[in-house]
VMD Tcl script that builds the backbone (N, CA, C; Angstrom):
set m [mol new atoms 573]
animate dup $m
set s [atomselect $m all]
$s set {name element resname resid chain x y z} {
  {N N MET 1 A 79.737 122.153 113.128}
  {CA C MET 1 A 78.645 123.056 113.654}
  {C C MET 1 A 78.464 122.569 115.088}
  {N N LYS 2 A 78.400 123.529 115.970}
  {CA C LYS 2 A 78.105 123.210 117.355}
  {C C LYS 2 A 76.731 123.785 117.677}
  {N N ALA 3 A 75.856 122.896 118.147}
  {CA C ALA 3 A 74.485 123.278 118.486}
  {C C ALA 3 A 74.343 123.730 119.967}
  {N N ARG 4 A 73.601 124.784 120.226}
  {CA C ARG 4 A 73.454 125.255 121.512}
  {C C ARG 4 A 72.167 124.664 122.120}
  {N N LYS 5 A 72.222 124.305 123.411}
  {CA C LYS 5 A 71.013 123.798 124.032}
  {C C LYS 5 A 70.105 124.875 124.439}
  {N N ILE 6 A 68.788 124.720 124.266}
  {CA C ILE 6 A 67.759 125.664 124.686}
  {C C ILE 6 A 66.933 125.097 125.788}
  {N N LYS 7 A 66.332 126.033 126.566}
  {CA C LYS 7 A 65.530 125.588 127.716}
  {C C LYS 7 A 64.080 125.400 127.546}
  {N N ARG 8 A 63.598 125.841 126.365}
  {CA C ARG 8 A 62.204 125.680 126.069}
  {C C ARG 8 A 62.041 125.148 124.667}
  {N N GLU 9 A 60.823 124.560 124.391}
  {CA C GLU 9 A 60.527 124.061 123.034}
  {C C GLU 9 A 60.057 125.267 122.192}
  {N N LEU 10 A 60.462 125.271 120.965}
  {CA C LEU 10 A 60.009 126.371 120.045}
  {C C LEU 10 A 58.819 125.937 119.226}
  {N N GLU 11 A 57.904 126.931 119.046}
  {CA C GLU 11 A 56.814 126.801 118.205}
  {C C GLU 11 A 57.249 127.131 116.797}
  {N N LEU 12 A 57.032 126.257 115.780}
  {CA C LEU 12 A 57.454 126.509 114.424}
  {C C LEU 12 A 56.521 127.408 113.687}
  {N N ASP 13 A 57.082 128.422 113.084}
  {CA C ASP 13 A 56.282 129.337 112.230}
  {C C ASP 13 A 57.059 129.738 111.013}
  {N N GLY 14 A 58.378 129.409 110.899}
  {CA C GLY 14 A 59.129 129.827 109.739}
  {C C GLY 14 A 59.642 131.227 109.847}
  {N N SER 15 A 59.426 131.922 110.917}
  {CA C SER 15 A 59.836 133.392 110.915}
  {C C SER 15 A 61.284 133.507 111.458}
  {N N LEU 16 A 61.738 132.602 112.335}
  {CA C LEU 16 A 63.047 132.587 112.923}
  {C C LEU 16 A 63.342 133.903 113.717}
  {N N ASP 17 A 62.292 134.414 114.343}
  {CA C ASP 17 A 62.503 135.652 115.146}
  {C C ASP 17 A 62.612 135.408 116.625}
  {N N GLU 18 A 62.623 134.155 117.049}
  {CA C GLU 18 A 62.783 133.864 118.420}
  {C C GLU 18 A 64.216 134.186 118.875}
  {N N PRO 19 A 64.424 134.643 120.120}
  {CA C PRO 19 A 65.741 134.992 120.567}
  {C C PRO 19 A 66.717 133.789 120.485}
  {N N GLU 20 A 66.222 132.590 120.690}
  {CA C GLU 20 A 67.094 131.445 120.577}
  {C C GLU 20 A 67.785 131.376 119.175}
  {N N TRP 21 A 66.945 131.631 118.160}
  {CA C TRP 21 A 67.563 131.620 116.754}
  {C C TRP 21 A 68.532 132.769 116.542}
  {N N GLN 22 A 68.286 133.920 117.101}
  {CA C GLN 22 A 69.117 135.072 116.956}
  {C C GLN 22 A 70.485 134.860 117.581}
  {N N ASN 23 A 70.575 133.914 118.639}
  {CA C ASN 23 A 71.793 133.706 119.304}
  {C C ASN 23 A 72.521 132.433 118.897}
  {N N ALA 24 A 71.962 131.730 117.896}
  {CA C ALA 24 A 72.519 130.486 117.404}
  {C C ALA 24 A 73.635 130.747 116.412}
  {N N GLU 25 A 74.673 129.831 116.483}
  {CA C GLU 25 A 75.713 129.842 115.511}
  {C C GLU 25 A 75.188 129.615 114.124}
  {N N SER 26 A 75.726 130.203 113.115}
  {CA C SER 26 A 75.295 130.091 111.759}
  {C C SER 26 A 76.434 129.509 110.922}
  {N N VAL 27 A 76.079 128.616 109.983}
  {CA C VAL 27 A 77.004 128.172 108.957}
  {C C VAL 27 A 76.321 128.418 107.596}
  {N N HIS 28 A 77.153 128.286 106.513}
  {CA C HIS 28 A 76.631 128.577 105.187}
  {C C HIS 28 A 76.806 127.444 104.275}
  {N N ILE 29 A 75.729 127.143 103.524}
  {CA C ILE 29 A 75.749 126.163 102.427}
  {C C ILE 29 A 76.021 126.963 101.190}
  {N N VAL 30 A 77.204 126.767 100.574}
  {CA C VAL 30 A 77.537 127.599 99.461}
  {C C VAL 30 A 78.216 126.919 98.248}
  {N N SER 31 A 78.724 125.645 98.466}
  {CA C SER 31 A 79.503 124.959 97.543}
  {C C SER 31 A 78.771 123.844 96.798}
  {N N GLY 32 A 78.992 123.728 95.494}
  {CA C GLY 32 A 78.379 122.662 94.738}
  {C C GLY 32 A 78.943 121.300 95.198}
  {N N ILE 33 A 78.013 120.350 95.284}
  {CA C ILE 33 A 78.370 119.040 95.856}
  {C C ILE 33 A 79.386 118.283 95.023}
  {N N ARG 34 A 79.385 118.522 93.741}
  {CA C ARG 34 A 80.288 117.761 92.909}
  {C C ARG 34 A 81.572 118.553 92.517}
  {N N SER 35 A 81.356 119.774 92.233}
  {CA C SER 35 A 82.484 120.652 91.837}
  {C C SER 35 A 83.204 121.341 93.001}
  {N N GLY 36 A 82.474 121.639 94.019}
  {CA C GLY 36 A 82.984 122.448 95.106}
  {C C GLY 36 A 83.008 123.898 94.790}
  {N N THR 37 A 82.448 124.287 93.597}
  {CA C THR 37 A 82.413 125.733 93.187}
  {C C THR 37 A 81.431 126.410 94.060}
  {N N ALA 38 A 81.881 127.622 94.468}
  {CA C ALA 38 A 81.075 128.458 95.363}
  {C C ALA 38 A 79.924 129.150 94.565}
  {N N HIS 39 A 78.791 129.252 95.113}
  {CA C HIS 39 A 77.630 129.955 94.567}
  {C C HIS 39 A 77.183 131.034 95.617}
  {N N PRO 40 A 77.950 132.104 95.761}
  {CA C PRO 40 A 77.626 133.054 96.847}
  {C C PRO 40 A 76.209 133.648 96.753}
  {N N GLU 41 A 75.654 133.770 95.507}
  {CA C GLU 41 A 74.305 134.373 95.389}
  {C C GLU 41 A 73.258 133.428 96.010}
  {N N LEU 42 A 73.621 132.145 96.221}
  {CA C LEU 42 A 72.656 131.220 96.819}
  {C C LEU 42 A 73.010 130.798 98.238}
  {N N SER 43 A 74.004 131.481 98.786}
  {CA C SER 43 A 74.503 131.159 100.123}
  {C C SER 43 A 73.351 131.008 101.132}
  {N N THR 44 A 73.145 129.857 101.628}
  {CA C THR 44 A 72.037 129.481 102.512}
  {C C THR 44 A 72.580 129.337 103.915}
  {N N SER 45 A 72.037 130.133 104.873}
  {CA C SER 45 A 72.508 130.054 106.246}
  {C C SER 45 A 71.682 129.000 106.945}
  {N N VAL 46 A 72.337 128.212 107.828}
  {CA C VAL 46 A 71.710 127.228 108.636}
  {C C VAL 46 A 72.100 127.417 110.129}
  {N N ARG 47 A 71.184 127.333 111.065}
  {CA C ARG 47 A 71.456 127.426 112.467}
  {C C ARG 47 A 70.897 126.159 113.101}
  {N N CYS 48 A 71.487 125.803 114.238}
  {CA C CYS 48 A 71.104 124.525 114.852}
  {C C CYS 48 A 70.909 124.741 116.374}
  {N N LEU 49 A 69.889 124.186 116.948}
  {CA C LEU 49 A 69.672 124.229 118.436}
  {C C LEU 49 A 69.174 122.846 118.803}
  {N N TRP 50 A 69.229 122.543 120.118}
  {CA C TRP 50 A 68.692 121.267 120.607}
  {C C TRP 50 A 68.131 121.505 121.973}
  {N N SER 51 A 67.165 120.552 122.312}
  {CA C SER 51 A 66.591 120.497 123.687}
  {C C SER 51 A 66.638 119.062 123.997}
  {N N ASN 52 A 66.110 118.729 125.189}
  {CA C ASN 52 A 66.112 117.307 125.566}
  {C C ASN 52 A 65.246 116.477 124.632}
  {N N GLN 53 A 64.326 117.070 123.912}
  {CA C GLN 53 A 63.361 116.304 123.121}
  {C C GLN 53 A 63.640 116.512 121.630}
  {N N PHE 54 A 64.240 117.601 121.161}
  {CA C PHE 54 A 64.306 117.815 119.680}
  {C C PHE 54 A 65.605 118.408 119.277}
  {N N LEU 55 A 65.935 118.154 118.005}
  {CA C LEU 55 A 66.942 118.837 117.277}
  {C C LEU 55 A 66.294 119.818 116.385}
  {N N TYR 56 A 66.706 121.093 116.384}
  {CA C TYR 56 A 66.049 122.106 115.612}
  {C C TYR 56 A 67.051 122.581 114.562}
  {N N LEU 57 A 66.604 122.823 113.278}
  {CA C LEU 57 A 67.406 123.375 112.263}
  {C C LEU 57 A 66.624 124.544 111.660}
  {N N ALA 58 A 67.304 125.592 111.293}
  {CA C ALA 58 A 66.686 126.736 110.641}
  {C C ALA 58 A 67.443 127.138 109.437}
  {N N TYR 59 A 66.870 127.215 108.262}
  {CA C TYR 59 A 67.437 127.550 106.967}
  {C C TYR 59 A 66.972 128.899 106.474}
  {N N GLU 60 A 67.843 129.729 105.905}
  {CA C GLU 60 A 67.407 130.971 105.168}
  {C C GLU 60 A 68.065 130.849 103.771}
  {N N ALA 61 A 67.211 130.679 102.784}
  {CA C ALA 61 A 67.693 130.417 101.474}
  {C C ALA 61 A 67.252 131.488 100.485}
  {N N PRO 62 A 68.171 132.270 99.840}
  {CA C PRO 62 A 67.796 133.217 98.864}
  {C C PRO 62 A 67.351 132.590 97.579}
  {N N PHE 63 A 66.531 133.211 96.833}
  {CA C PHE 63 A 66.089 132.660 95.527}
  {C C PHE 63 A 65.808 133.731 94.490}
  {N N GLU 64 A 65.805 133.378 93.263}
  {CA C GLU 64 A 65.298 134.201 92.209}
  {C C GLU 64 A 63.921 133.742 91.785}
  {N N THR 65 A 63.820 132.451 91.520}
  {CA C THR 65 A 62.530 131.825 91.189}
  {C C THR 65 A 62.525 130.506 91.863}
  {N N LEU 66 A 61.396 130.136 92.478}
  {CA C LEU 66 A 61.241 128.868 93.128}
  {C C LEU 66 A 60.561 127.888 92.173}
  {N N LYS 67 A 61.121 126.628 92.159}
  {CA C LYS 67 A 60.593 125.586 91.360}
  {C C LYS 67 A 60.072 124.498 92.399}
  {N N THR 68 A 58.688 124.313 92.412}
  {CA C THR 68 A 58.092 123.448 93.300}
  {C C THR 68 A 57.084 122.581 92.561}
  {N N PHE 69 A 56.565 121.493 93.216}
  {CA C PHE 69 A 55.469 120.703 92.703}
  {C C PHE 69 A 54.130 121.514 92.804}
  {N N SER 70 A 53.300 121.367 91.806}
  {CA C SER 70 A 52.047 122.076 91.945}
  {C C SER 70 A 50.958 121.050 91.417}
  {N N PRO 71 A 49.942 120.883 92.219}
  {CA C PRO 71 A 49.739 121.467 93.504}
  {C C PRO 71 A 50.569 120.798 94.602}
  {N N PRO 72 A 50.921 121.495 95.704}
  {CA C PRO 72 A 51.718 120.847 96.753}
  {C C PRO 72 A 50.881 119.655 97.441}
  {N N GLN 73 A 51.600 118.754 97.917}
  {CA C GLN 73 A 51.017 117.576 98.578}
  {C C GLN 73 A 51.217 117.796 100.049}
  {N N GLN 74 A 50.180 118.226 100.749}
  {CA C GLN 74 A 50.308 118.633 102.129}
  {C C GLN 74 A 50.052 117.453 103.078}
  {N N SER 75 A 49.504 116.420 102.674}
  {CA C SER 75 A 49.370 115.265 103.548}
  {C C SER 75 A 50.311 114.183 103.069}
  {N N GLY 76 A 50.841 113.421 103.989}
  {CA C GLY 76 A 51.840 112.378 103.660}
  {C C GLY 76 A 53.149 113.002 103.198}
  {N N GLU 77 A 53.942 112.236 102.513}
  {CA C GLU 77 A 55.240 112.670 102.058}
  {C C GLU 77 A 55.370 112.655 100.527}
  {N N ARG 78 A 56.127 113.438 99.965}
  {CA C ARG 78 A 56.347 113.501 98.539}
  {C C ARG 78 A 57.771 113.055 98.219}
  {N N GLN 79 A 57.962 111.861 97.561}
  {CA C GLN 79 A 59.206 111.507 97.093}
  {C C GLN 79 A 59.520 112.371 95.855}
  {N N GLY 80 A 60.828 112.585 95.699}
  {CA C GLY 80 A 61.284 113.379 94.602}
  {C C GLY 80 A 61.398 114.868 94.914}
  {N N LEU 81 A 61.243 115.202 96.208}
  {CA C LEU 81 A 61.426 116.669 96.464}
  {C C LEU 81 A 62.807 117.146 96.054}
  {N N TRP 82 A 63.747 116.261 96.057}
  {CA C TRP 82 A 65.124 116.642 95.704}
  {C C TRP 82 A 65.222 117.038 94.250}
  {N N ASP 83 A 64.192 116.898 93.452}
  {CA C ASP 83 A 64.168 117.404 92.036}
  {C C ASP 83 A 63.752 118.826 91.934}
  {N N ARG 84 A 63.289 119.401 92.962}
  {CA C ARG 84 A 62.795 120.776 93.016}
  {C C ARG 84 A 63.573 121.533 94.018}
  {N N ASP 85 A 63.212 122.787 94.378}
  {CA C ASP 85 A 63.816 123.555 95.480}
  {C C ASP 85 A 63.510 122.837 96.779}
  {N N VAL 86 A 64.604 122.646 97.534}
  {CA C VAL 86 A 64.460 121.955 98.779}
  {C C VAL 86 A 65.675 122.214 99.657}
  {N N VAL 87 A 65.526 122.114 100.964}
  {CA C VAL 87 A 66.640 122.068 101.924}
  {C C VAL 87 A 66.634 120.679 102.574}
  {N N GLU 88 A 67.798 120.218 102.949}
  {CA C GLU 88 A 67.975 118.899 103.481}
  {C C GLU 88 A 68.980 118.834 104.619}
  {N N ALA 89 A 68.792 117.904 105.489}
  {CA C ALA 89 A 69.703 117.574 106.596}
  {C C ALA 89 A 69.910 116.117 106.569}
  {N N PHE 90 A 71.220 115.662 106.601}
  {CA C PHE 90 A 71.545 114.259 106.729}
  {C C PHE 90 A 72.226 114.130 108.122}
  {N N VAL 91 A 71.710 113.192 108.911}
  {CA C VAL 91 A 72.179 113.054 110.321}
  {C C VAL 91 A 72.629 111.631 110.462}
  {N N ALA 92 A 73.932 111.427 110.791}
  {CA C ALA 92 A 74.439 110.083 111.117}
  {C C ALA 92 A 74.748 110.023 112.628}
  {N N PRO 93 A 73.836 109.377 113.379}
  {CA C PRO 93 A 73.937 109.367 114.881}
  {C C PRO 93 A 75.154 108.632 115.375}
  {N N ASP 94 A 75.762 107.708 114.599}
  {CA C ASP 94 A 76.912 106.951 114.986}
  {C C ASP 94 A 78.139 107.457 114.132}
  {N N PRO 95 A 78.995 108.299 114.726}
  {CA C PRO 95 A 80.125 108.847 113.905}
  {C C PRO 95 A 80.992 107.800 113.299}
  {N N GLN 96 A 80.949 106.584 113.856}
  {CA C GLN 96 A 81.816 105.474 113.347}
  {C C GLN 96 A 81.200 104.848 112.145}
  {N N HIS 97 A 79.926 105.092 111.868}
  {CA C HIS 97 A 79.180 104.471 110.722}
  {C C HIS 97 A 78.391 105.515 110.016}
  {N N PRO 98 A 79.091 106.415 109.183}
  {CA C PRO 98 A 78.423 107.490 108.509}
  {C C PRO 98 A 77.601 106.985 107.335}
  {N N GLU 99 A 77.745 105.650 106.941}
  {CA C GLU 99 A 76.974 105.110 105.907}
  {C C GLU 99 A 75.485 104.802 106.304}
  {N N TRP 100 A 75.292 104.871 107.586}
  {CA C TRP 100 A 73.875 104.718 108.128}
  {C C TRP 100 A 73.461 106.137 108.585}
  {N N TYR 101 A 72.523 106.713 107.910}
  {CA C TYR 101 A 72.067 108.074 108.273}
  {C C TYR 101 A 70.589 108.266 108.025}
  {N N LEU 102 A 70.091 109.363 108.543}
  {CA C LEU 102 A 68.757 109.822 108.372}
  {C C LEU 102 A 68.651 111.061 107.548}
  {N N GLU 103 A 67.684 111.137 106.674}
  {CA C GLU 103 A 67.516 112.234 105.737}
  {C C GLU 103 A 66.240 112.946 105.936}
  {N N PHE 104 A 66.292 114.297 106.054}
  {CA C PHE 104 A 65.097 115.120 106.306}
  {C C PHE 104 A 65.108 116.235 105.224}
  {N N GLU 105 A 63.963 116.348 104.539}
  {CA C GLU 105 A 63.813 117.331 103.483}
  {C C GLU 105 A 62.555 118.164 103.638}
  {N N VAL 106 A 62.690 119.538 103.287}
  {CA C VAL 106 A 61.581 120.380 103.316}
  {C C VAL 106 A 61.597 121.241 102.104}
  {N N ALA 107 A 60.462 121.467 101.418}
  {CA C ALA 107 A 60.389 122.319 100.256}
  {C C ALA 107 A 59.767 123.651 100.671}
  {N N PRO 108 A 59.813 124.653 99.782}
  {CA C PRO 108 A 59.202 125.951 100.091}
  {C C PRO 108 A 57.645 125.874 100.248}
  {N N THR 109 A 57.085 124.810 99.746}
  {CA C THR 109 A 55.624 124.586 99.828}
  {C C THR 109 A 55.184 123.985 101.211}
  {N N GLY 110 A 56.237 123.688 101.965}
  {CA C GLY 110 A 55.906 122.951 103.282}
  {C C GLY 110 A 55.973 121.462 103.130}
  {N N GLU 111 A 56.044 120.955 101.947}
  {CA C GLU 111 A 56.111 119.558 101.654}
  {C C GLU 111 A 57.364 118.969 102.403}
  {N N LYS 112 A 57.347 117.719 102.875}
  {CA C LYS 112 A 58.480 117.181 103.519}
  {C C LYS 112 A 58.619 115.693 103.313}
  {N N LEU 113 A 59.823 115.240 103.604}
  {CA C LEU 113 A 60.117 113.835 103.332}
  {C C LEU 113 A 61.173 113.450 104.430}
  {N N ASP 114 A 61.097 112.274 105.045}
  {CA C ASP 114 A 62.111 111.757 105.897}
  {C C ASP 114 A 62.304 110.296 105.482}
  {N N LEU 115 A 63.591 109.856 105.575}
  {CA C LEU 115 A 63.868 108.392 105.231}
  {C C LEU 115 A 65.131 108.022 105.974}
  {N N ARG 116 A 65.246 106.706 106.089}
  {CA C ARG 116 A 66.379 106.121 106.719}
  {C C ARG 116 A 67.278 105.416 105.684}
  {N N ILE 117 A 68.604 105.722 105.663}
  {CA C ILE 117 A 69.463 105.184 104.646}
  {C C ILE 117 A 70.435 104.153 105.380}
  {N N GLU 118 A 70.502 102.953 104.824}
  {CA C GLU 118 A 71.494 102.028 105.292}
  {C C GLU 118 A 72.187 101.443 104.072}
  {N N PRO 119 A 73.416 100.946 104.161}
  {CA C PRO 119 A 74.017 100.388 102.959}
  {C C PRO 119 A 73.083 99.431 102.215}
  {N N GLY 120 A 72.830 99.811 100.929}
  {CA C GLY 120 A 71.968 98.936 100.080}
  {C C GLY 120 A 70.514 99.159 100.236}
  {N N SER 121 A 70.036 100.096 101.066}
  {CA C SER 121 A 68.575 100.302 101.205}
  {C C SER 121 A 68.257 101.706 101.631}
  {N N LYS 122 A 67.076 102.065 101.158}
  {CA C LYS 122 A 66.445 103.336 101.457}
  {C C LYS 122 A 65.029 103.056 102.020}
  {N N ASP 123 A 64.762 103.396 103.306}
  {CA C ASP 123 A 63.499 103.142 103.964}
  {C C ASP 123 A 62.670 104.339 103.937}
  {N N PHE 124 A 61.821 104.495 102.845}
  {CA C PHE 124 A 60.942 105.573 102.644}
  {C C PHE 124 A 59.714 105.497 103.617}
  {N N ALA 125 A 59.409 104.309 104.093}
  {CA C ALA 125 A 58.265 104.106 104.990}
  {C C ALA 125 A 58.598 104.595 106.410}
  {N N TRP 126 A 59.833 104.713 106.807}
  {CA C TRP 126 A 60.240 105.119 108.087}
  {C C TRP 126 A 59.680 106.527 108.361}
  {N N ASN 127 A 59.196 106.704 109.594}
  {CA C ASN 127 A 58.629 108.007 109.968}
  {C C ASN 127 A 59.195 108.445 111.290}
  {N N SER 128 A 59.940 109.644 111.207}
  {CA C SER 128 A 60.615 110.164 112.336}
  {C C SER 128 A 59.669 110.983 113.224}
  {N N GLY 129 A 58.539 111.422 112.675}
  {CA C GLY 129 A 57.679 112.319 113.435}
  {C C GLY 129 A 58.108 113.759 113.405}
  {N N PHE 130 A 59.072 114.107 112.472}
  {CA C PHE 130 A 59.592 115.509 112.450}
  {C C PHE 130 A 58.503 116.440 111.884}
  {N N SER 131 A 58.643 117.677 112.242}
  {CA C SER 131 A 57.719 118.695 111.748}
  {C C SER 131 A 58.529 119.871 111.215}
  {N N ALA 132 A 57.860 120.652 110.386}
  {CA C ALA 132 A 58.511 121.825 109.772}
  {C C ALA 132 A 57.581 122.917 109.488}
  {N N ALA 133 A 58.090 124.147 109.384}
  {CA C ALA 133 A 57.312 125.279 109.010}
  {C C ALA 133 A 58.117 126.109 108.057}
  {N N VAL 134 A 57.503 126.739 107.095}
  {CA C VAL 134 A 58.122 127.489 105.976}
  {C C VAL 134 A 57.478 128.873 105.981}
  {N N SER 135 A 58.309 129.870 105.620}
  {CA C SER 135 A 57.760 131.178 105.235}
  {C C SER 135 A 58.575 131.676 104.055}
  {N N ILE 136 A 57.903 132.405 103.190}
  {CA C ILE 136 A 58.529 132.954 101.982}
  {C C ILE 136 A 58.408 134.511 102.027}
  {N N ASP 137 A 59.514 135.141 101.942}
  {CA C ASP 137 A 59.593 136.600 101.900}
  {C C ASP 137 A 59.863 137.045 100.463}
  {N N HIS 138 A 58.832 137.358 99.747}
  {CA C HIS 138 A 59.006 137.677 98.324}
  {C C HIS 138 A 59.707 138.926 98.085}
  {N N GLU 139 A 59.508 139.916 99.050}
  {CA C GLU 139 A 60.256 141.208 98.939}
  {C C GLU 139 A 61.744 141.032 98.945}
  {N N ARG 140 A 62.156 140.174 99.841}
  {CA C ARG 140 A 63.645 139.938 100.032}
  {C C ARG 140 A 64.118 138.726 99.222}
  {N N SER 141 A 63.274 138.024 98.534}
  {CA C SER 141 A 63.582 136.801 97.738}
  {C C SER 141 A 64.307 135.795 98.674}
  {N N LEU 142 A 63.670 135.472 99.765}
  {CA C LEU 142 A 64.243 134.620 100.804}
  {C C LEU 142 A 63.198 133.683 101.307}
  {N N TRP 143 A 63.500 132.331 101.359}
  {CA C TRP 143 A 62.574 131.474 102.019}
  {C C TRP 143 A 63.234 130.859 103.236}
  {N N ARG 144 A 62.455 130.667 104.308}
  {CA C ARG 144 A 62.947 130.192 105.547}
  {C C ARG 144 A 62.250 128.893 105.913}
  {N N THR 145 A 63.002 127.967 106.606}
  {CA C THR 145 A 62.443 126.725 107.001}
  {C C THR 145 A 62.919 126.450 108.417}
  {N N GLU 146 A 62.049 126.046 109.241}
  {CA C GLU 146 A 62.378 125.483 110.594}
  {C C GLU 146 A 62.026 124.067 110.638}
  {N N MET 147 A 63.016 123.212 111.106}
  {CA C MET 147 A 62.698 121.743 111.252}
  {C C MET 147 A 62.825 121.460 112.795}
  {N N ARG 148 A 61.938 120.571 113.169}
  {CA C ARG 148 A 61.985 120.045 114.603}
  {C C ARG 148 A 61.966 118.533 114.481}
  {N N ILE 149 A 63.157 117.975 114.796}
  {CA C ILE 149 A 63.309 116.427 114.642}
  {C C ILE 149 A 63.427 115.857 116.066}
  {N N PRO 150 A 62.534 114.892 116.374}
  {CA C PRO 150 A 62.595 114.245 117.654}
  {C C PRO 150 A 63.977 113.549 117.865}
  {N N ILE 151 A 64.584 113.802 119.004}
  {CA C ILE 151 A 65.879 113.174 119.367}
  {C C ILE 151 A 65.745 111.613 119.344}
  {N N LYS 152 A 64.592 111.106 119.818}
  {CA C LYS 152 A 64.402 109.678 119.825}
  {C C LYS 152 A 64.401 109.040 118.465}
  {N N ALA 153 A 64.066 109.817 117.518}
  {CA C ALA 153 A 64.048 109.318 116.072}
  {C C ALA 153 A 65.507 109.278 115.589}
  {N N ILE 154 A 66.448 110.085 116.082}
  {CA C ILE 154 A 67.789 110.074 115.734}
  {C C ILE 154 A 68.557 109.041 116.465}
  {N N SER 155 A 68.312 109.023 117.784}
  {CA C SER 155 A 69.105 108.210 118.628}
  {C C SER 155 A 68.233 107.500 119.666}
  {N N PRO 156 A 67.557 106.481 119.379}
  {CA C PRO 156 A 66.490 105.938 120.245}
  {C C PRO 156 A 67.120 105.445 121.618}
  {N N GLU 157 A 68.327 104.993 121.651}
  {CA C GLU 157 A 68.865 104.425 122.912}
  {C C GLU 157 A 69.618 105.452 123.758}
  {N N LYS 158 A 70.052 106.567 123.128}
  {CA C LYS 158 A 70.875 107.496 123.897}
  {C C LYS 158 A 70.162 108.854 123.923}
  {N N ALA 159 A 70.174 109.446 125.128}
  {CA C ALA 159 A 69.598 110.736 125.310}
  {C C ALA 159 A 70.554 111.816 124.812}
  {N N ALA 160 A 70.038 112.926 124.396}
  {CA C ALA 160 A 70.906 114.037 123.963}
  {C C ALA 160 A 71.571 114.659 125.216}
  {N N LYS 161 A 72.788 114.982 125.063}
  {CA C LYS 161 A 73.486 115.641 126.220}
  {C C LYS 161 A 74.744 116.345 125.620}
  {N N PRO 162 A 75.248 117.339 126.392}
  {CA C PRO 162 A 76.439 118.019 125.865}
  {C C PRO 162 A 77.552 117.045 125.594}
  {N N GLY 163 A 78.242 117.227 124.512}
  {CA C GLY 163 A 79.389 116.401 124.173}
  {C C GLY 163 A 79.056 115.225 123.216}
  {N N VAL 164 A 77.752 114.933 123.070}
  {CA C VAL 164 A 77.381 113.850 122.135}
  {C C VAL 164 A 77.741 114.365 120.677}
  {N N LEU 165 A 78.324 113.466 119.859}
  {CA C LEU 165 A 78.700 113.846 118.525}
  {C C LEU 165 A 77.907 113.069 117.543}
  {N N TRP 166 A 77.306 113.738 116.527}
  {CA C TRP 166 A 76.694 113.140 115.426}
  {C C TRP 166 A 77.307 113.726 114.188}
  {N N ARG 167 A 77.361 112.984 113.089}
  {CA C ARG 167 A 77.793 113.502 111.851}
  {C C ARG 167 A 76.509 114.222 111.179}
  {N N LEU 168 A 76.736 115.321 110.525}
  {CA C LEU 168 A 75.661 116.131 109.997}
  {C C LEU 168 A 76.217 116.756 108.666}
  {N N ASN 169 A 75.379 116.669 107.649}
  {CA C ASN 169 A 75.610 117.436 106.452}
  {C C ASN 169 A 74.343 118.104 106.022}
  {N N LEU 170 A 74.478 119.325 105.445}
  {CA C LEU 170 A 73.365 120.176 105.136}
  {C C LEU 170 A 73.362 120.455 103.679}
  {N N TYR 171 A 72.221 120.415 103.068}
  {CA C TYR 171 A 72.141 120.588 101.592}
  {C C TYR 171 A 70.994 121.598 101.210}
  {N N ARG 172 A 71.191 122.150 100.073}
  {CA C ARG 172 A 70.162 122.986 99.483}
  {C C ARG 172 A 70.161 122.751 97.955}
  {N N HIS 173 A 68.963 122.542 97.377}
  {CA C HIS 173 A 68.893 122.453 95.909}
  {C C HIS 173 A 68.131 123.698 95.390}
  {N N ALA 174 A 68.754 124.529 94.531}
  {CA C ALA 174 A 68.095 125.552 93.838}
  {C C ALA 174 A 67.845 125.046 92.401}
  {N N ALA 175 A 66.648 124.551 92.157}
  {CA C ALA 175 A 66.386 123.827 90.946}
  {C C ALA 175 A 66.552 124.664 89.662}
  {N N ASN 176 A 66.036 125.995 89.671}
  {CA C ASN 176 A 66.118 126.762 88.435}
  {C C ASN 176 A 67.594 127.019 88.117}
  {N N LYS 177 A 68.488 127.076 89.156}
  {CA C LYS 177 A 69.889 127.362 88.873}
  {C C LYS 177 A 70.643 126.044 88.669}
  {N N ARG 178 A 69.999 124.926 88.812}
  {CA C ARG 178 A 70.625 123.613 88.801}
  {C C ARG 178 A 71.825 123.498 89.656}
  {N N ALA 179 A 71.620 124.057 90.872}
  {CA C ALA 179 A 72.690 124.154 91.858}
  {C C ALA 179 A 72.314 123.200 93.063}
  {N N PHE 180 A 73.144 122.159 93.231}
  {CA C PHE 180 A 73.001 121.295 94.355}
  {C C PHE 180 A 74.207 121.632 95.268}
  {N N LEU 181 A 73.872 122.266 96.401}
  {CA C LEU 181 A 74.886 122.829 97.314}
  {C C LEU 181 A 74.906 122.012 98.600}
  {N N ALA 182 A 76.125 121.957 99.160}
  {CA C ALA 182 A 76.378 121.266 100.421}
  {C C ALA 182 A 77.233 122.065 101.326}
  {N N TRP 183 A 76.997 121.981 102.614}
  {CA C TRP 183 A 77.828 122.568 103.620}
  {C C TRP 183 A 79.236 121.892 103.497}
  {N N SER 184 A 79.301 120.571 103.356}
  {CA C SER 184 A 80.575 119.923 103.171}
  {C C SER 184 A 80.294 119.082 101.862}
  {N N PRO 185 A 80.897 119.526 100.728}
  {CA C PRO 185 A 80.660 118.860 99.444}
  {C C PRO 185 A 81.097 117.372 99.598}
  {N N THR 186 A 80.252 116.520 98.980}
  {CA C THR 186 A 80.415 115.080 99.244}
  {C C THR 186 A 80.971 114.345 98.004}
  {N N ALA 187 A 80.884 114.919 96.769}
  {CA C ALA 187 A 81.181 114.098 95.587}
  {C C ALA 187 A 82.327 114.760 94.836}
  {N N THR 188 A 83.264 115.484 95.553}
  {CA C THR 188 A 84.283 116.166 94.922}
  {C C THR 188 A 85.627 115.363 94.888}
  {N N GLY 189 A 85.625 114.204 95.507}
  {CA C GLY 189 A 86.819 113.340 95.571}
  {C C GLY 189 A 87.724 113.822 96.649}
  {N N THR 190 A 87.219 114.732 97.560}
  {CA C THR 190 A 88.086 115.157 98.697}
  {C C THR 190 A 87.605 114.383 99.933}
  {N N ALA 191 A 88.431 114.383 100.934}
  {CA C ALA 191 A 88.050 113.642 102.142}
  {C C ALA 191 A 87.341 114.605 103.108}
}
mol reanalyze $m
mol bondsrecalc $m
mol representation Tube
mol addrep $m
């Protein structure tokens, strides 16, 4: 996925109607992480933008029924979001060391979680300062998420600039369908 640089910061509202989103390249999360089997009815589009300050991700996820925590936890972070409907981004800022990465999750309720993963450890206390907004279109059975992740949280020593490479994988869990989907399936035994 190639992210396009934008000249202004976006206000997050979950609508994805800004011209920057309309002109962004889109990829689709459609394959099961273990089987690689396609789930076209759950095909989740993701677009990516960046500015000098932030990495932006936008998801559009179709649904039949949403499975979320009730009541939602709006302050702090909720561990276990991955057990319900959620979208996720895994970012490895050093392409030579993909085993060290950052994980960002957002649920349809707006609940979120970020953590830092290193071999042998998961740092749930880490705080990237990322923000997110969600909207749910019940008529179209579609939920949307915008994430804004500070570049300094991803790469504290290096500024973002054209040509910088990070490893990225995108996920979506549709809990009622028991579908764990990935842009690039990770547990299929393929390289």
